[in-house]
C-alpha positions in Angstrom: 0.0 0.0 0.0 1.4 3.4 -1.0 1.6 6.6 1.2 -0.7 8.7 -1.0 -4.0 10.2 0.1 -6.5 12.0 -2.1 -8.3 15.1 -0.6 -11.6 15.4 -2.5 -13.6 18.7 -2.3 -17.3 17.9 -3.3 -21.0 18.7 -2.5 -24.2 17.0 -1.9 -22.9 13.4 -1.7 -25.1 11.0 0.1 -22.8 7.9 0.1 -19.3 6.8 -1.0 -20.2 5.9 -4.6 -17.8 8.8 -5.6 -14.9 6.5 -4.7 -15.7 4.3 -7.6 -16.8 7.0 -9.9 -13.4 8.8 -9.5 -11.5 5.5 -9.6 -9.9 6.2 -6.3 -7.4 3.3 -5.5 -5.8 4.6 -2.3 -6.9 6.2 0.9 -9.0 9.4 0.7 -10.5 12.1 2.7 -13.7 13.3 1.1 -14.9 16.8 2.3 -18.5 17.0 1.4 -20.5 20.2 1.8 -24.2 19.5 2.2 -27.0 20.3 4.6 -26.2 18.2 7.4 -23.2 17.0 9.7 -21.9 13.6 9.4 -18.8 11.5 9.3 -18.6 8.1 7.4 -15.5 5.8 7.8 -14.9 2.9 5.4 -12.0 0.7 4.5 -11.3 -0.8 1.0 -8.6 -3.1 -0.2 -6.7 0.1 -1.3 -7.0 2.1 1.8 -9.1 3.9 4.4 -11.9 6.3 3.2 -13.3 9.1 5.4 -16.1 11.3 4.3 -16.6 14.4 6.4 -20.0 16.1 5.7 -20.5 19.6 6.9 -23.2 22.4 6.4 -20.4 24.8 5.4 -19.8 26.5 2.0 -16.8 27.6 0.2 -14.2 25.4 -1.6 -11.3 26.9 0.4 -12.9 26.0 3.7 -13.8 22.5 2.3 -10.2 21.8 1.2 -9.0 22.9 4.6 -11.3 20.6 6.3 -9.9 17.7 4.2 -6.3 18.9 4.9 -6.9 19.0 8.5 -8.1 15.3 8.5 -5.3 14.1 6.3 -2.8 11.6 7.6 -0.5 10.2 4.9 2.9 11.5 3.7 1.7 12.6 0.2 -1.5 14.4 -0.4 -3.1 15.0 -3.8 -5.9 17.5 -4.0 -9.0 16.7 -6.0 -12.5 17.8 -7.2 -15.2 15.4 -7.9 -15.0 15.8 -11.8 -11.6 14.0 -11.7 -11.4 10.3 -12.9 -8.0 8.8 -12.2 -6.1 6.5 -14.5 -5.3 3.0 -13.3 -2.0 3.0 -11.3 -2.1 6.6 -10.6 -1.3 6.3 -6.8 1.9 4.4 -7.4 3.0 6.8 -10.1 2.5 9.9 -7.9 4.3 8.2 -5.0 7.2 7.2 -7.4 7.3 10.8 -8.6 8.1 12.0 -5.1 10.8 9.2 -4.9 12.4 10.4 -8.1 12.4 14.0 -7.1 13.1 13.8 -3.3 13.8 17.5 -3.1 10.4 18.4 -4.1 7.9 19.5 -1.5 5.1 20.2 -4.1 4.7 18.5 -7.6 2.3 19.5 -10.3 1.1 16.8 -12.7 -0.7 16.7 -16.1 -4.4 16.1 -16.8 -6.6 15.4 -19.8 -9.6 17.8 -20.2 -12.8 16.1 -21.2 -15.8 18.1 -22.8 -18.9 16.3 -24.0 -17.2 13.0 -23.2 -14.2 13.5 -25.5 -10.7 14.5 -24.5 -10.3 18.0 -26.1 -7.2 19.2 -24.3 -3.9 17.5 -23.1 -2.4 19.5 -20.3 1.2 18.1 -20.0 4.1 19.0 -17.9 8.0 18.6 -18.4 9.9 17.7 -15.3 11.4 21.0 -14.1 11.6 23.3 -11.2 8.8 25.9 -11.1 8.8 29.5 -9.9 6.2 32.0 -9.0 6.2 33.4 -12.5 5.5 30.2 -14.3 3.3 28.3 -11.8 0.1 30.5 -11.6 -1.7 28.5 -14.4 -2.0 25.3 -12.6 -5.3 24.3 -10.9 -5.6 22.6 -7.5 -6.4 19.2 -9.0 -3.0 18.9 -10.6 -1.2 19.6 -7.1 0.2 17.0 -4.8 2.2 17.9 -1.7 4.3 16.4 1.1 2.1 16.7 4.2 4.9 17.6 6.5 6.0 20.6 4.4 2.5 22.0 4.4 1.8 21.4 8.2 5.3 22.6 9.2 4.8 26.0 7.4 1.1 26.2 8.4 -0.1 26.6 4.8 -3.8 26.6 4.2 -6.2 27.4 1.4 -7.5 31.0 1.2 -11.3 31.0 2.2 -12.1 34.1 0.3 -11.4 32.8 -3.2 -12.9 30.0 -5.2 -16.4 28.5 -5.7 -18.9 29.4 -3.1 -16.6 32.4 -1.8 -16.9 36.1 -2.2 -14.4 36.0 -5.1 -14.9 33.6 -7.7 -11.6 31.9 -8.3 -7.9 31.9 -7.4 -7.5 29.7 -4.4 -5.2 27.5 -6.3 -2.8 30.3 -7.3 -2.8 31.6 -3.7 -2.1 28.3 -2.3 1.0 27.9 -4.6 2.1 31.4 -3.8 2.0 30.6 -0.1 4.3 27.5 -0.8 6.7 29.8 -2.7 6.6 32.4 0.1 7.5 29.6 2.6 10.4 28.6 0.6 9.0 25.2 -0.5 10.5 23.6 -3.7 7.8 23.1 -6.4 8.3 21.0 -9.4 6.3 19.8 -12.4 6.3 16.2 -13.6 5.5 14.4 -16.8 2.8 12.0 -15.6 -0.9 12.4 -16.4 -3.2 11.8 -13.4 -6.5 11.2 -15.2 -9.3 13.1 -16.9 -11.1 16.3 -15.7 -14.6 17.0 -16.9 -15.2 20.7 -18.0 -18.8 20.5 -19.3 -19.7 23.1 -16.7 -18.3 25.4 -14.1 -19.5 26.1 -10.5 -18.4 29.8 -10.8 -17.5 30.9 -14.3 -20.6 32.7 -16.1 -18.6 34.8 -18.5 -16.0 37.6 -18.7 -18.4 40.1 -17.0 -18.0 42.9 -14.5 -17.6 40.5 -11.6 -15.1 38.5 -13.4 -12.8 41.4 -13.8 -13.4 42.9 -10.4 -12.5 39.5 -8.7 -9.5 39.3 -11.0 -8.3 42.6 -9.6 -8.7 41.4 -6.0 -6.8 38.2 -6.8 -3.9 40.2 -8.6 -3.5 42.4 -5.6 -3.2 39.4 -3.3 -0.8 37.6 -5.6 1.4 40.5 -6.7 1.1 43.3 -4.1 4.2 45.3 -5.4 3.0 45.1 -9.2 -0.7 44.8 -8.8 -1.6 47.7 -11.1 0.8 46.7 -13.8 -0.5 43.1 -13.8 -4.1 44.5 -13.6 -3.3 46.4 -16.9 -2.1 43.2 -18.5 -5.2 41.3 -17.6 -7.6 44.2 -18.6 -6.0 44.1 -22.0 -5.6 40.4 -22.5 -9.3 39.5 -22.7 -10.4 41.9 -25.2 -11.5 39.3 -27.7 -13.6 37.4 -25.0 -15.9 40.1 -23.7 -18.3 42.9 -24.8 -16.8 45.2 -22.2 -14.6 47.9 -23.6 -11.0 48.3 -22.4 -11.9 51.2 -20.2 -14.7 49.4 -18.5 -12.6 46.3 -17.9 -9.8 48.4 -16.4 -12.4 50.2 -14.2 -13.6 47.0 -12.6 -10.2 45.4 -12.3 -8.7 48.5 -10.7 -11.6 48.6 -8.3 -10.8 45.1 -7.3 -7.2 45.9 -6.8 -8.3 48.7 -4.4 -10.5 46.2 -2.5 -7.6 43.7 -2.4 -5.4 46.3 -0.9 -7.6 46.6 2.1 -7.7 42.7 2.7 -5.4 40.9 5.3 -3.1 38.5 3.5 -4.4 34.9 4.0 -2.8 31.6 3.3 0.4 31.3 5.3 -0.4 32.3 8.9 2.2 33.3 11.5 
């Protein structure tokens, strides 16, 4: 049995059928947000399964609940739209053996839309830095538990699905890792498929999207927030009906809001 544990953030689960649906073949903590309080423990031939159901909301809080209940050496974050390839637990554990200096490893995934793989997000094995790591989603991230616990790194509870600001908890988590001096690597293994038929938060490149992007930019890059906001304000010109000055208006308002926030993620 390997030393990997999957930490799943999900909602409205009534039983442990999600384990087979996702092809989970190792131990797992399933943080389930619903309208009740419940803990289910089970044991399979592959490892122990714990589902913690709470009446809370917000993906950052849900991931933190799973993180606090984790107990294995290597933790892989997950959403319920992942389906893992056979042999994944051994491959992830082996990756950490092959890159012993890594505290965090980012893996590849295949994106599925309408039942078909439409995008293959691959990685080369290399060390990552803040400037080239912000594009990776949480479901691609595995960590050494001791490194995270030792540095008191958690997920930001203000960003992501069900939170005041719609996305970015993954980028803020990685930034907290870099700020703590952890070594982050990418690795050329594909975990499985991730279904992108729908989104729990994305409804278009509208006013809230750009406002939330401004808040996120200020939290990620406090010293260059306005410059980064200008980049994002210009970048999406082909994807929205909002004019450039409107986009900048909302994104700069978000930057100003972000400036008033207390930094969250790595606590002293």
